[in-house]
N, CA, C and O atoms as a CHARMM CRD file, in Angstrom:
* protein
*
  372
    1    1 MET  N    -23.16800  32.58800 -19.74400 PROA 1      0.00000
    2    1 MET  CA   -22.25600  32.94400 -18.68300 PROA 1      0.00000
    3    1 MET  C    -22.19600  31.80600 -17.67200 PROA 1      0.00000
    4    1 MET  O    -23.22500  31.25700 -17.27800 PROA 1      0.00000
    5    2 GLN  N    -20.99300  31.46200 -17.26300 PROA 2      0.00000
    6    2 GLN  CA   -20.80600  30.35700 -16.33400 PROA 2      0.00000
    7    2 GLN  C    -20.77900  30.86800 -14.90600 PROA 2      0.00000
    8    2 GLN  O    -20.29900  31.96400 -14.61500 PROA 2      0.00000
    9    3 GLN  N    -21.31100  30.03400 -14.02900 PROA 3      0.00000
   10    3 GLN  CA   -21.29200  30.38900 -12.61700 PROA 3      0.00000
   11    3 GLN  C    -20.11600  29.69500 -11.94600 PROA 3      0.00000
   12    3 GLN  O    -19.78900  28.55200 -12.26600 PROA 3      0.00000
   13    4 VAL  N    -19.50100  30.37900 -11.03600 PROA 4      0.00000
   14    4 VAL  CA   -18.41000  29.82300 -10.25700 PROA 4      0.00000
   15    4 VAL  C    -18.95900  29.49900  -8.88500 PROA 4      0.00000
   16    4 VAL  O    -19.56200  30.34400  -8.22300 PROA 4      0.00000
   17    5 GLN  N    -18.73900  28.25300  -8.46300 PROA 5      0.00000
   18    5 GLN  CA   -19.21700  27.83700  -7.15100 PROA 5      0.00000
   19    5 GLN  C    -18.01400  27.46700  -6.29100 PROA 5      0.00000
   20    5 GLN  O    -17.06500  26.83500  -6.75400 PROA 5      0.00000
   21    6 PHE  N    -18.08000  27.86700  -5.06100 PROA 6      0.00000
   22    6 PHE  CA   -17.04800  27.51200  -4.10300 PROA 6      0.00000
   23    6 PHE  C    -17.60400  26.44300  -3.18000 PROA 6      0.00000
   24    6 PHE  O    -18.68400  26.59400  -2.60900 PROA 6      0.00000
   25    7 ILE  N    -16.85100  25.36500  -3.04300 PROA 7      0.00000
   26    7 ILE  CA   -17.27500  24.27000  -2.17300 PROA 7      0.00000
   27    7 ILE  C    -16.26900  24.18200  -1.04500 PROA 7      0.00000
   28    7 ILE  O    -15.05800  24.15300  -1.26600 PROA 7      0.00000
   29    8 SER  N    -16.77800  24.14000   0.13000 PROA 8      0.00000
   30    8 SER  CA   -15.90900  24.03600   1.29100 PROA 8      0.00000
   31    8 SER  C    -15.55400  22.56300   1.49500 PROA 8      0.00000
   32    8 SER  O    -16.42200  21.74500   1.79800 PROA 8      0.00000
   33    9 ILE  N    -14.28000  22.23700   1.32700 PROA 9      0.00000
   34    9 ILE  CA   -13.80300  20.85700   1.47100 PROA 9      0.00000
   35    9 ILE  C    -12.43100  20.90900   2.12700 PROA 9      0.00000
   36    9 ILE  O    -11.63400  21.80900   1.85900 PROA 9      0.00000
   37   10 SER  N    -12.17200  19.95000   2.97500 PROA 10     0.00000
   38   10 SER  CA   -10.88000  19.93300   3.66400 PROA 10     0.00000
   39   10 SER  C     -9.81500  19.36800   2.72100 PROA 10     0.00000
   40   10 SER  O    -10.14100  18.65100   1.77500 PROA 10     0.00000
   41   11 PRO  N     -8.56100  19.68500   2.97400 PROA 11     0.00000
   42   11 PRO  CA    -7.48600  19.14600   2.12600 PROA 11     0.00000
   43   11 PRO  C     -7.45600  17.61000   2.11300 PROA 11     0.00000
   44   11 PRO  O     -7.14300  17.00300   1.08800 PROA 11     0.00000
   45   12 GLU  N     -7.78000  16.98700   3.24600 PROA 12     0.00000
   46   12 GLU  CA    -7.78700  15.52100   3.31900 PROA 12     0.00000
   47   12 GLU  C     -8.88400  14.93500   2.43400 PROA 12     0.00000
   48   12 GLU  O     -8.67600  13.92500   1.76200 PROA 12     0.00000
   49   13 GLN  N    -10.04700  15.57400   2.43800 PROA 13     0.00000
   50   13 GLN  CA   -11.14200  15.09500   1.59800 PROA 13     0.00000
   51   13 GLN  C    -10.80300  15.24700   0.11500 PROA 13     0.00000
   52   13 GLN  O    -11.10800  14.37300  -0.69600 PROA 13     0.00000
   53   14 LEU  N    -10.16600  16.37000  -0.22500 PROA 14     0.00000
   54   14 LEU  CA    -9.74800  16.58100  -1.60900 PROA 14     0.00000
   55   14 LEU  C     -8.71200  15.53800  -2.02600 PROA 14     0.00000
   56   14 LEU  O     -8.76900  14.98500  -3.12500 PROA 14     0.00000
   57   15 GLN  N     -7.77100  15.28500  -1.12900 PROA 15     0.00000
   58   15 GLN  CA    -6.73700  14.29100  -1.41200 PROA 15     0.00000
   59   15 GLN  C     -7.36100  12.91000  -1.60500 PROA 15     0.00000
   60   15 GLN  O     -6.99100  12.19400  -2.53600 PROA 15     0.00000
   61   16 ASN  N     -8.29000  12.53000  -0.75100 PROA 16     0.00000
   62   16 ASN  CA    -8.95400  11.23100  -0.86800 PROA 16     0.00000
   63   16 ASN  C     -9.76200  11.13200  -2.15700 PROA 16     0.00000
   64   16 ASN  O     -9.78800  10.08000  -2.79700 PROA 16     0.00000
   65   17 ALA  N    -10.41600  12.21300  -2.53600 PROA 17     0.00000
   66   17 ALA  CA   -11.19400  12.20400  -3.77700 PROA 17     0.00000
   67   17 ALA  C    -10.28200  12.01300  -4.98800 PROA 17     0.00000
   68   17 ALA  O    -10.62000  11.27200  -5.91100 PROA 17     0.00000
   69   18 ILE  N     -9.14000  12.67200  -4.98300 PROA 18     0.00000
   70   18 ILE  CA    -8.18900  12.52400  -6.09200 PROA 18     0.00000
   71   18 ILE  C     -7.62700  11.10800  -6.13100 PROA 18     0.00000
   72   18 ILE  O     -7.53300  10.50500  -7.19900 PROA 18     0.00000
   73   19 ILE  N     -7.25300  10.57500  -4.96500 PROA 19     0.00000
   74   19 ILE  CA    -6.70000   9.21700  -4.90000 PROA 19     0.00000
   75   19 ILE  C     -7.71700   8.19700  -5.39000 PROA 19     0.00000
   76   19 ILE  O     -7.36800   7.28800  -6.14300 PROA 19     0.00000
   77   20 ASN  N     -8.96200   8.33500  -4.97600 PROA 20     0.00000
   78   20 ASN  CA    -9.99900   7.40100  -5.42000 PROA 20     0.00000
   79   20 ASN  C    -10.22700   7.49200  -6.92800 PROA 20     0.00000
   80   20 ASN  O    -10.42700   6.47600  -7.59300 PROA 20     0.00000
   81   21 GLY  N    -10.19700   8.69600  -7.45500 PROA 21     0.00000
   82   21 GLY  CA   -10.35700   8.86600  -8.90000 PROA 21     0.00000
   83   21 GLY  C     -9.22500   8.21800  -9.68000 PROA 21     0.00000
   84   21 GLY  O     -9.45700   7.57700 -10.70500 PROA 21     0.00000
   85   22 VAL  N     -8.00200   8.38600  -9.19400 PROA 22     0.00000
   86   22 VAL  CA    -6.84600   7.77700  -9.85800 PROA 22     0.00000
   87   22 VAL  C     -6.91900   6.25500  -9.75900 PROA 22     0.00000
   88   22 VAL  O     -6.61900   5.55900 -10.72900 PROA 22     0.00000
   89   23 LYS  N     -7.31600   5.73000  -8.59200 PROA 23     0.00000
   90   23 LYS  CA    -7.44900   4.27800  -8.42400 PROA 23     0.00000
   91   23 LYS  C     -8.46700   3.70600  -9.40000 PROA 23     0.00000
   92   23 LYS  O     -8.22800   2.66600 -10.01400 PROA 23     0.00000
   93   24 ASN  N     -9.58900   4.37700  -9.54100 PROA 24     0.00000
   94   24 ASN  CA   -10.62000   3.90800 -10.47100 PROA 24     0.00000
   95   24 ASN  C    -10.10800   3.89300 -11.91000 PROA 24     0.00000
   96   24 ASN  O    -10.36400   2.94800 -12.65700 PROA 24     0.00000
   97   25 GLN  N     -9.39000   4.93600 -12.29100 PROA 25     0.00000
   98   25 GLN  CA    -8.84800   4.99200 -13.65000 PROA 25     0.00000
   99   25 GLN  C     -7.81500   3.89200 -13.87900 PROA 25     0.00000
  100   25 GLN  O     -7.77600   3.29500 -14.95500 PROA 25     0.00000
  101   26 LEU  N     -6.97600   3.61700 -12.87600 PROA 26     0.00000
  102   26 LEU  CA    -5.98100   2.55200 -13.00600 PROA 26     0.00000
  103   26 LEU  C     -6.64100   1.18400 -13.11600 PROA 26     0.00000
  104   26 LEU  O     -6.18400   0.33900 -13.88600 PROA 26     0.00000
  105   27 GLN  N     -7.70500   0.95700 -12.36200 PROA 27     0.00000
  106   27 GLN  CA    -8.40900  -0.31900 -12.44600 PROA 27     0.00000
  107   27 GLN  C     -9.04400  -0.50200 -13.81900 PROA 27     0.00000
  108   27 GLN  O     -9.04200  -1.61200 -14.35100 PROA 27     0.00000
  109   28 GLU  N     -9.58400   0.55500 -14.40100 PROA 28     0.00000
  110   28 GLU  CA   -10.14100   0.47500 -15.74700 PROA 28     0.00000
  111   28 GLU  C     -9.04800   0.16900 -16.77000 PROA 28     0.00000
  112   28 GLU  O     -9.25300  -0.60600 -17.70300 PROA 28     0.00000
  113   29 LEU  N     -7.88300   0.79300 -16.57700 PROA 29     0.00000
  114   29 LEU  CA    -6.77300   0.56400 -17.48800 PROA 29     0.00000
  115   29 LEU  C     -6.27500  -0.87600 -17.39500 PROA 29     0.00000
  116   29 LEU  O     -5.92600  -1.47200 -18.41400 PROA 29     0.00000
  117   30 LYS  N     -6.23600  -1.43900 -16.19800 PROA 30     0.00000
  118   30 LYS  CA    -5.76900  -2.81300 -16.01000 PROA 30     0.00000
  119   30 LYS  C     -6.65500  -3.82100 -16.72700 PROA 30     0.00000
  120   30 LYS  O     -6.17500  -4.87500 -17.14500 PROA 30     0.00000
  121   31 LYS  N     -7.92200  -3.52100 -16.87400 PROA 31     0.00000
  122   31 LYS  CA    -8.83900  -4.45000 -17.53400 PROA 31     0.00000
  123   31 LYS  C     -8.47900  -4.64800 -19.00200 PROA 31     0.00000
  124   31 LYS  O     -8.63100  -5.74700 -19.53600 PROA 31     0.00000
  125   32 PHE  N     -8.00700  -3.59600 -19.65400 PROA 32     0.00000
  126   32 PHE  CA    -7.77100  -3.64200 -21.09100 PROA 32     0.00000
  127   32 PHE  C     -6.29800  -3.64800 -21.46600 PROA 32     0.00000
  128   32 PHE  O     -5.96800  -3.75500 -22.64700 PROA 32     0.00000
  129   33 TYR  N     -5.41700  -3.53700 -20.50100 PROA 33     0.00000
  130   33 TYR  CA    -3.98500  -3.44200 -20.79000 PROA 33     0.00000
  131   33 TYR  C     -3.41500  -4.82100 -21.10000 PROA 33     0.00000
  132   33 TYR  O     -3.60000  -5.76600 -20.33300 PROA 33     0.00000
  133   34 GLN  N     -2.73100  -4.92600 -22.21400 PROA 34     0.00000
  134   34 GLN  CA    -2.02800  -6.14500 -22.59300 PROA 34     0.00000
  135   34 GLN  C     -0.54500  -5.79400 -22.70900 PROA 34     0.00000
  136   34 GLN  O     -0.16200  -5.04700 -23.61000 PROA 34     0.00000
  137   35 PRO  N      0.29000  -6.31400 -21.82300 PROA 35     0.00000
  138   35 PRO  CA     1.70600  -5.97200 -21.91600 PROA 35     0.00000
  139   35 PRO  C      2.32900  -6.55500 -23.18400 PROA 35     0.00000
  140   35 PRO  O      1.98600  -7.65900 -23.60700 PROA 35     0.00000
  141   36 LYS  N      3.21600  -5.82300 -23.76200 PROA 36     0.00000
  142   36 LYS  CA     3.87500  -6.26200 -24.97900 PROA 36     0.00000
  143   36 LYS  C      5.01000  -7.20600 -24.60300 PROA 36     0.00000
  144   36 LYS  O      5.87900  -6.87800 -23.79500 PROA 36     0.00000
  145   37 GLU  N      4.97600  -8.38700 -25.21100 PROA 37     0.00000
  146   37 GLU  CA     6.03300  -9.35000 -24.93400 PROA 37     0.00000
  147   37 GLU  C      7.26100  -8.98900 -25.77000 PROA 37     0.00000
  148   37 GLU  O      7.13800  -8.64100 -26.94400 PROA 37     0.00000
  149   38 PRO  N      8.44100  -9.07300 -25.16100 PROA 38     0.00000
  150   38 PRO  CA     9.64000  -8.73900 -25.92600 PROA 38     0.00000
  151   38 PRO  C      9.91300  -9.79200 -27.00400 PROA 38     0.00000
  152   38 PRO  O      9.56500 -10.96200 -26.84500 PROA 38     0.00000
  153   39 THR  N     10.53300  -9.36400 -28.08700 PROA 39     0.00000
  154   39 THR  CA    10.88500 -10.27800 -29.16300 PROA 39     0.00000
  155   39 THR  C     12.00600 -11.18500 -28.68800 PROA 39     0.00000
  156   39 THR  O     13.01900 -10.71600 -28.16900 PROA 39     0.00000
  157   40 GLN  N     11.82000 -12.48000 -28.86700 PROA 40     0.00000
  158   40 GLN  CA    12.82400 -13.43800 -28.42400 PROA 40     0.00000
  159   40 GLN  C     13.55900 -13.97300 -29.64900 PROA 40     0.00000
  160   40 GLN  O     12.95000 -14.55500 -30.54600 PROA 40     0.00000
  161   41 PHE  N     14.87300 -13.76900 -29.67600 PROA 41     0.00000
  162   41 PHE  CA    15.70100 -14.26400 -30.76300 PROA 41     0.00000
  163   41 PHE  C     16.36700 -15.56400 -30.32900 PROA 41     0.00000
  164   41 PHE  O     16.77900 -15.71400 -29.17900 PROA 41     0.00000
  165   42 ILE  N     16.46400 -16.50200 -31.27100 PROA 42     0.00000
  166   42 ILE  CA    17.08000 -17.79800 -30.97700 PROA 42     0.00000
  167   42 ILE  C     18.12800 -18.09700 -32.04200 PROA 42     0.00000
  168   42 ILE  O     18.07500 -17.56500 -33.15100 PROA 42     0.00000
  169   43 THR  N     19.07300 -18.95300 -31.69100 PROA 43     0.00000
  170   43 THR  CA    20.17600 -19.26900 -32.59000 PROA 43     0.00000
  171   43 THR  C     19.78300 -20.35100 -33.58400 PROA 43     0.00000
  172   43 THR  O     18.75100 -21.00600 -33.44000 PROA 43     0.00000
  173   44 ARG  N     20.62900 -20.52400 -34.59900 PROA 44     0.00000
  174   44 ARG  CA    20.40600 -21.58000 -35.59300 PROA 44     0.00000
  175   44 ARG  C     20.42200 -22.94900 -34.93200 PROA 44     0.00000
  176   44 ARG  O     19.60900 -23.81700 -35.25100 PROA 44     0.00000
  177   45 ASN  N     21.35900 -23.13100 -34.00300 PROA 45     0.00000
  178   45 ASN  CA    21.46000 -24.43200 -33.33400 PROA 45     0.00000
  179   45 ASN  C     20.19500 -24.74600 -32.54600 PROA 45     0.00000
  180   45 ASN  O     19.72800 -25.88500 -32.54800 PROA 45     0.00000
  181   46 TYR  N     19.64500 -23.75200 -31.87900 PROA 46     0.00000
  182   46 TYR  CA    18.41900 -23.97600 -31.10900 PROA 46     0.00000
  183   46 TYR  C     17.25800 -24.31300 -32.03800 PROA 46     0.00000
  184   46 TYR  O     16.44900 -25.19000 -31.73500 PROA 46     0.00000
  185   47 VAL  N     17.17700 -23.61300 -33.16900 PROA 47     0.00000
  186   47 VAL  CA    16.11300 -23.89700 -34.13700 PROA 47     0.00000
  187   47 VAL  C     16.24100 -25.32900 -34.63900 PROA 47     0.00000
  188   47 VAL  O     15.25500 -26.06300 -34.70400 PROA 47     0.00000
  189   48 ALA  N     17.46200 -25.72100 -34.99400 PROA 48     0.00000
  190   48 ALA  CA    17.67300 -27.05300 -35.55800 PROA 48     0.00000
  191   48 ALA  C     17.45700 -28.14600 -34.51400 PROA 48     0.00000
  192   48 ALA  O     16.75100 -29.11800 -34.77900 PROA 48     0.00000
  193   49 ASP  N     18.05100 -28.00000 -33.34300 PROA 49     0.00000
  194   49 ASP  CA    18.03300 -29.07200 -32.34400 PROA 49     0.00000
  195   49 ASP  C     16.74300 -29.13200 -31.54000 PROA 49     0.00000
  196   49 ASP  O     16.16800 -30.20800 -31.37400 PROA 49     0.00000
  197   50 GLU  N     16.28600 -28.00200 -31.04500 PROA 50     0.00000
  198   50 GLU  CA    15.17500 -27.99800 -30.09400 PROA 50     0.00000
  199   50 GLU  C     13.80400 -27.82800 -30.74400 PROA 50     0.00000
  200   50 GLU  O     12.82800 -28.42800 -30.29300 PROA 50     0.00000
  201   51 MET  N     13.72300 -27.02300 -31.78800 PROA 51     0.00000
  202   51 MET  CA    12.40400 -26.72100 -32.35200 PROA 51     0.00000
  203   51 MET  C     12.03600 -27.62200 -33.52600 PROA 51     0.00000
  204   51 MET  O     10.93900 -28.18100 -33.56000 PROA 51     0.00000
  205   52 LEU  N     12.94000 -27.76400 -34.48100 PROA 52     0.00000
  206   52 LEU  CA    12.61300 -28.51900 -35.68800 PROA 52     0.00000
  207   52 LEU  C     13.17400 -29.93900 -35.68100 PROA 52     0.00000
  208   52 LEU  O     12.76700 -30.77100 -36.49200 PROA 52     0.00000
  209   53 HSD  N     14.09500 -30.21400 -34.78000 PROA 53     0.00000
  210   53 HSD  CA    14.73200 -31.53800 -34.68500 PROA 53     0.00000
  211   53 HSD  C     15.27400 -31.96000 -36.04600 PROA 53     0.00000
  212   53 HSD  O     14.94600 -33.03200 -36.55400 PROA 53     0.00000
  213   54 CYS  N     16.10300 -31.10800 -36.62300 PROA 54     0.00000
  214   54 CYS  CA    16.67600 -31.38100 -37.93500 PROA 54     0.00000
  215   54 CYS  C     18.13600 -30.95200 -37.93300 PROA 54     0.00000
  216   54 CYS  O     18.66600 -30.52700 -36.90700 PROA 54     0.00000
  217   55 ASP  N     18.77400 -31.06700 -39.07700 PROA 55     0.00000
  218   55 ASP  CA    20.16900 -30.70200 -39.24300 PROA 55     0.00000
  219   55 ASP  C     20.28500 -29.20300 -39.53400 PROA 55     0.00000
  220   55 ASP  O     19.32200 -28.56600 -39.96200 PROA 55     0.00000
  221   56 LEU  N     21.47800 -28.65100 -39.29600 PROA 56     0.00000
  222   56 LEU  CA    21.70400 -27.23200 -39.59200 PROA 56     0.00000
  223   56 LEU  C     21.55200 -26.93500 -41.07900 PROA 56     0.00000
  224   56 LEU  O     21.13900 -25.83800 -41.45400 PROA 56     0.00000
  225   57 SER  N     21.88100 -27.89900 -41.91900 PROA 57     0.00000
  226   57 SER  CA    21.74300 -27.67000 -43.36300 PROA 57     0.00000
  227   57 SER  C     20.27200 -27.49500 -43.74900 PROA 57     0.00000
  228   57 SER  O     19.96500 -26.75600 -44.68500 PROA 57     0.00000
  229   58 THR  N     19.36700 -28.16400 -43.04100 PROA 58     0.00000
  230   58 THR  CA    17.93700 -28.00100 -43.30600 PROA 58     0.00000
  231   58 THR  C     17.49200 -26.58900 -42.95100 PROA 58     0.00000
  232   58 THR  O     16.72300 -25.97400 -43.69100 PROA 58     0.00000
  233   59 VAL  N     17.96700 -26.07500 -41.83200 PROA 59     0.00000
  234   59 VAL  CA    17.64000 -24.69900 -41.43400 PROA 59     0.00000
  235   59 VAL  C     18.19300 -23.72700 -42.46900 PROA 59     0.00000
  236   59 VAL  O     17.53400 -22.74800 -42.82200 PROA 59     0.00000
  237   60 HSD  N     19.39800 -23.99600 -42.95400 PROA 60     0.00000
  238   60 HSD  CA    20.00000 -23.14500 -43.98500 PROA 60     0.00000
  239   60 HSD  C     19.15600 -23.16500 -45.26000 PROA 60     0.00000
  240   60 HSD  O     18.91400 -22.12000 -45.86400 PROA 60     0.00000
  241   61 ASN  N     18.71000 -24.35100 -45.66600 PROA 61     0.00000
  242   61 ASN  CA    17.88400 -24.46500 -46.87700 PROA 61     0.00000
  243   61 ASN  C     16.53900 -23.76700 -46.70800 PROA 61     0.00000
  244   61 ASN  O     16.05800 -23.12300 -47.64000 PROA 61     0.00000
  245   62 LEU  N     15.92800 -23.88500 -45.53400 PROA 62     0.00000
  246   62 LEU  CA    14.66000 -23.19400 -45.27500 PROA 62     0.00000
  247   62 LEU  C     14.84300 -21.68000 -45.33700 PROA 62     0.00000
  248   62 LEU  O     13.95000 -20.95300 -45.77300 PROA 62     0.00000
  249   63 THR  N     16.00100 -21.21700 -44.89800 PROA 63     0.00000
  250   63 THR  CA    16.29900 -19.78800 -44.95000 PROA 63     0.00000
  251   63 THR  C     16.49200 -19.33600 -46.39700 PROA 63     0.00000
  252   63 THR  O     16.00200 -18.27700 -46.79100 PROA 63     0.00000
  253   64 LYS  N     17.20400 -20.14000 -47.18500 PROA 64     0.00000
  254   64 LYS  CA    17.43400 -19.78100 -48.59200 PROA 64     0.00000
  255   64 LYS  C     16.13500 -19.77400 -49.38500 PROA 64     0.00000
  256   64 LYS  O     15.98100 -18.97400 -50.30800 PROA 64     0.00000
  257   65 LYS  N     15.19300 -20.65800 -49.03700 PROA 65     0.00000
  258   65 LYS  CA    13.90800 -20.71800 -49.73900 PROA 65     0.00000
  259   65 LYS  C     12.97000 -19.59100 -49.31500 PROA 65     0.00000
  260   65 LYS  O     11.94600 -19.35800 -49.95700 PROA 65     0.00000
  261   66 GLY  N     13.31700 -18.89500 -48.23800 PROA 66     0.00000
  262   66 GLY  CA    12.48000 -17.79300 -47.76900 PROA 66     0.00000
  263   66 GLY  C     11.42000 -18.21300 -46.77200 PROA 66     0.00000
  264   66 GLY  O     10.56100 -17.41100 -46.40400 PROA 66     0.00000
  265   67 ILE  N     11.46800 -19.45800 -46.33100 PROA 67     0.00000
  266   67 ILE  CA    10.49500 -19.93100 -45.34700 PROA 67     0.00000
  267   67 ILE  C     10.81500 -19.35200 -43.97600 PROA 67     0.00000
  268   67 ILE  O      9.91200 -18.98800 -43.22200 PROA 67     0.00000
  269   68 LEU  N     12.10600 -19.26700 -43.65400 PROA 68     0.00000
  270   68 LEU  CA    12.55600 -18.65100 -42.40300 PROA 68     0.00000
  271   68 LEU  C     13.31500 -17.37200 -42.73900 PROA 68     0.00000
  272   68 LEU  O     14.01700 -17.30400 -43.74800 PROA 68     0.00000
  273   69 THR  N     13.17000 -16.37100 -41.89400 PROA 69     0.00000
  274   69 THR  CA    13.88200 -15.10600 -42.07100 PROA 69     0.00000
  275   69 THR  C     14.97700 -15.02300 -41.03000 PROA 69     0.00000
  276   69 THR  O     14.72800 -15.18100 -39.83500 PROA 69     0.00000
  277   70 LYS  N     16.20000 -14.77200 -41.49600 PROA 70     0.00000
  278   70 LYS  CA    17.30800 -14.68400 -40.55300 PROA 70     0.00000
  279   70 LYS  C     17.61800 -13.22700 -40.24400 PROA 70     0.00000
  280   70 LYS  O     17.38900 -12.33100 -41.05700 PROA 70     0.00000
  281   71 TYR  N     18.14100 -13.02200 -39.05500 PROA 71     0.00000
  282   71 TYR  CA    18.60000 -11.71400 -38.60100 PROA 71     0.00000
  283   71 TYR  C     20.03700 -11.90400 -38.16600 PROA 71     0.00000
  284   71 TYR  O     20.38500 -12.92600 -37.57600 PROA 71     0.00000
  285   72 GLN  N     20.86400 -10.92900 -38.45500 PROA 72     0.00000
  286   72 GLN  CA    22.27400 -11.09900 -38.18100 PROA 72     0.00000
  287   72 GLN  C     22.80600  -9.89600 -37.43400 PROA 72     0.00000
  288   72 GLN  O     22.50600  -8.75000 -37.76800 PROA 72     0.00000
  289   73 ILE  N     23.59900 -10.17900 -36.42000 PROA 73     0.00000
  290   73 ILE  CA    24.33200  -9.13200 -35.71700 PROA 73     0.00000
  291   73 ILE  C     25.75600  -9.64300 -35.55300 PROA 73     0.00000
  292   73 ILE  O     25.99600 -10.68100 -34.93600 PROA 73     0.00000
  293   74 GLY  N     26.67900  -8.90200 -36.11200 PROA 74     0.00000
  294   74 GLY  CA    28.05000  -9.38900 -36.12900 PROA 74     0.00000
  295   74 GLY  C     28.11500 -10.65100 -36.97600 PROA 74     0.00000
  296   74 GLY  O     27.69200 -10.64800 -38.13200 PROA 74     0.00000
  297   75 GLY  N     28.63600 -11.71600 -36.41100 PROA 75     0.00000
  298   75 GLY  CA    28.69800 -12.98300 -37.12600 PROA 75     0.00000
  299   75 GLY  C     27.60900 -13.94900 -36.72400 PROA 75     0.00000
  300   75 GLY  O     27.56100 -15.07000 -37.23000 PROA 75     0.00000
  301   76 ARG  N     26.73700 -13.53900 -35.82900 PROA 76     0.00000
  302   76 ARG  CA    25.69700 -14.44200 -35.32200 PROA 76     0.00000
  303   76 ARG  C     24.44700 -14.36000 -36.18300 PROA 76     0.00000
  304   76 ARG  O     23.98100 -13.27600 -36.53200 PROA 76     0.00000
  305   77 VAL  N     23.91800 -15.52500 -36.51600 PROA 77     0.00000
  306   77 VAL  CA    22.66000 -15.60500 -37.24600 PROA 77     0.00000
  307   77 VAL  C     21.58000 -15.97800 -36.24600 PROA 77     0.00000
  308   77 VAL  O     21.69100 -16.98000 -35.53900 PROA 77     0.00000
  309   78 LEU  N     20.53600 -15.16400 -36.19300 PROA 78     0.00000
  310   78 LEU  CA    19.45400 -15.37500 -35.23800 PROA 78     0.00000
  311   78 LEU  C     18.12200 -15.42900 -35.96600 PROA 78     0.00000
  312   78 LEU  O     17.98000 -14.91600 -37.07600 PROA 78     0.00000
  313   79 TYR  N     17.15200 -16.05800 -35.32100 PROA 79     0.00000
  314   79 TYR  CA    15.79300 -16.15000 -35.84600 PROA 79     0.00000
  315   79 TYR  C     14.82800 -15.70800 -34.75700 PROA 79     0.00000
  316   79 TYR  O     15.09900 -15.88900 -33.57000 PROA 79     0.00000
  317   80 LYS  N     13.70900 -15.13100 -35.16000 PROA 80     0.00000
  318   80 LYS  CA    12.67100 -14.79100 -34.18800 PROA 80     0.00000
  319   80 LYS  C     11.88400 -16.05800 -33.87900 PROA 80     0.00000
  320   80 LYS  O     11.46400 -16.77800 -34.78400 PROA 80     0.00000
  321   81 ARG  N     11.69000 -16.32100 -32.59200 PROA 81     0.00000
  322   81 ARG  CA    10.96200 -17.52100 -32.18200 PROA 81     0.00000
  323   81 ARG  C      9.55500 -17.53900 -32.78000 PROA 81     0.00000
  324   81 ARG  O      9.09400 -18.57900 -33.25200 PROA 81     0.00000
  325   82 SER  N      8.87800 -16.40500 -32.76000 PROA 82     0.00000
  326   82 SER  CA     7.50200 -16.35200 -33.25900 PROA 82     0.00000
  327   82 SER  C      7.43900 -16.66100 -34.75200 PROA 82     0.00000
  328   82 SER  O      6.49100 -17.30100 -35.20700 PROA 82     0.00000
  329   83 GLU  N      8.43400 -16.21600 -35.52500 PROA 83     0.00000
  330   83 GLU  CA     8.44000 -16.48400 -36.96000 PROA 83     0.00000
  331   83 GLU  C      8.68800 -17.95700 -37.25000 PROA 83     0.00000
  332   83 GLU  O      8.10400 -18.51300 -38.18000 PROA 83     0.00000
  333   84 VAL  N      9.55200 -18.59600 -36.45800 PROA 84     0.00000
  334   84 VAL  CA     9.80200 -20.02600 -36.64000 PROA 84     0.00000
  335   84 VAL  C      8.53900 -20.80800 -36.30200 PROA 84     0.00000
  336   84 VAL  O      8.17900 -21.74400 -37.01600 PROA 84     0.00000
  337   85 GLU  N      7.86500 -20.43200 -35.22100 PROA 85     0.00000
  338   85 GLU  CA     6.63200 -21.12100 -34.84000 PROA 85     0.00000
  339   85 GLU  C      5.54200 -20.92400 -35.89200 PROA 85     0.00000
  340   85 GLU  O      4.76300 -21.84100 -36.15000 PROA 85     0.00000
  341   86 ASN  N      5.47600 -19.74500 -36.49800 PROA 86     0.00000
  342   86 ASN  CA     4.47500 -19.48300 -37.53600 PROA 86     0.00000
  343   86 ASN  C      4.79200 -20.21800 -38.83400 PROA 86     0.00000
  344   86 ASN  O      3.89000 -20.49600 -39.62500 PROA 86     0.00000
  345   87 ALA  N      6.07300 -20.53600 -39.06100 PROA 87     0.00000
  346   87 ALA  CA     6.45900 -21.23900 -40.28100 PROA 87     0.00000
  347   87 ALA  C      6.05000 -22.70600 -40.23100 PROA 87     0.00000
  348   87 ALA  O      5.91200 -23.35000 -41.27000 PROA 87     0.00000
  349   88 ILE  N      5.85900 -23.22800 -39.03900 PROA 88     0.00000
  350   88 ILE  CA     5.42100 -24.61600 -38.89400 PROA 88     0.00000
  351   88 ILE  C      3.93000 -24.65400 -39.19100 PROA 88     0.00000
  352   88 ILE  O      3.13700 -24.00900 -38.50600 PROA 88     0.00000
  353   89 ILE  N      3.55300 -25.40800 -40.20900 PROA 89     0.00000
  354   89 ILE  CA     2.14900 -25.44800 -40.62000 PROA 89     0.00000
  355   89 ILE  C      1.50200 -26.74600 -40.15600 PROA 89     0.00000
  356   89 ILE  O      2.16600 -27.77200 -40.01500 PROA 89     0.00000
  357   90 LYS  N      0.22700 -26.68400 -39.92700 PROA 90     0.00000
  358   90 LYS  CA    -0.52800 -27.85500 -39.50600 PROA 90     0.00000
  359   90 LYS  C     -1.00900 -28.59800 -40.74600 PROA 90     0.00000
  360   90 LYS  O     -1.57800 -28.00200 -41.66100 PROA 90     0.00000
  361   91 LEU  N     -0.77500 -29.89400 -40.76500 PROA 91     0.00000
  362   91 LEU  CA    -1.20000 -30.71000 -41.89700 PROA 91     0.00000
  363   91 LEU  C     -2.59400 -31.24500 -41.65200 PROA 91     0.00000
  364   91 LEU  O     -2.93000 -31.65500 -40.54000 PROA 91     0.00000
  365   92 LYS  N     -3.39700 -31.23900 -42.69500 PROA 92     0.00000
  366   92 LYS  CA    -4.75000 -31.78400 -42.58500 PROA 92     0.00000
  367   92 LYS  C     -4.68800 -33.29300 -42.78200 PROA 92     0.00000
  368   92 LYS  O     -3.89300 -33.78800 -43.58100 PROA 92     0.00000
  369   93 LYS  N     -5.52100 -34.01400 -42.06000 PROA 93     0.00000
  370   93 LYS  CA    -5.54400 -35.47400 -42.18500 PROA 93     0.00000
  371   93 LYS  C     -6.56100 -35.89900 -43.19200 PROA 93     0.00000
  372   93 LYS  O     -6.72700 -37.09400 -43.43500 PROA 93     0.00000
């Protein structure tokens, strides 16, 4: 059998206790929270000119070989920045 206890506390003290508890929980959450970065899509021209410094035909060939994955909306061909960066491999010396 459980006992019920009544504690005399003012509304202000109760409010402060709740606020402090919420603050502590938010601070704990901030320690482990990693915001999700939005997916950034880039155009074929940006991939060719700014990232790979190559011709558009090279980007097209990389796409046909399956090295790059294209996404299309309407007539626009887009690439995910993270996928293009992951496709670039480091060469061993």
